[in-house]
N, C-alpha and C positions, 0 to 999 in steps of 0.2 A: 504494500500500500504506500509505503514511504517513497518507493521508486516511482510509482505512478504520479504522485503529487509533484515530485521533483521534475519529472518529465513534462508535466503539464505547465509548471511554472517556467521552465526553459522555453517551451513553445510560445507561451504568452509574451515573455520578454523578447524573444526573437521577432515576433510579430510586431511588437511595439517599435523596436529598433528599425525594422524594415519599413514600417509606415512613416516614421520620422525621416528616414533617409529618402523615401520616395517623395514626400512633401518638400524636402529641402532641395531636391534636384529637379523637380517638376517645373518646366518652363510654361507657366500659365499665360496664355495669350491675353492681352489687354482687350477690353471691350471696344468694338469698332463703331458702334452706333452712337451718333451724337445725342447728347441729352439737352433738351431745351425745356426750361420751366418758366412759366410766367408768374411773376411775383406781383400781386396787386399793390398799387401805390398807397392804399389806405393802411397798409401794415407798418409804414414808416412814419415816425412822429415828425411833425413840422417844426 
């Protein structure tokens, strides 16, 4: 039983390390669609 728990913990740690390495090296493309928002003028104090 002790070996099974140890094996499970090693697999979980390796999965976490692999996930962190993947996110650190993943080249996420920036969004290409322009963002346009209309801000009403009554929101600004005069």
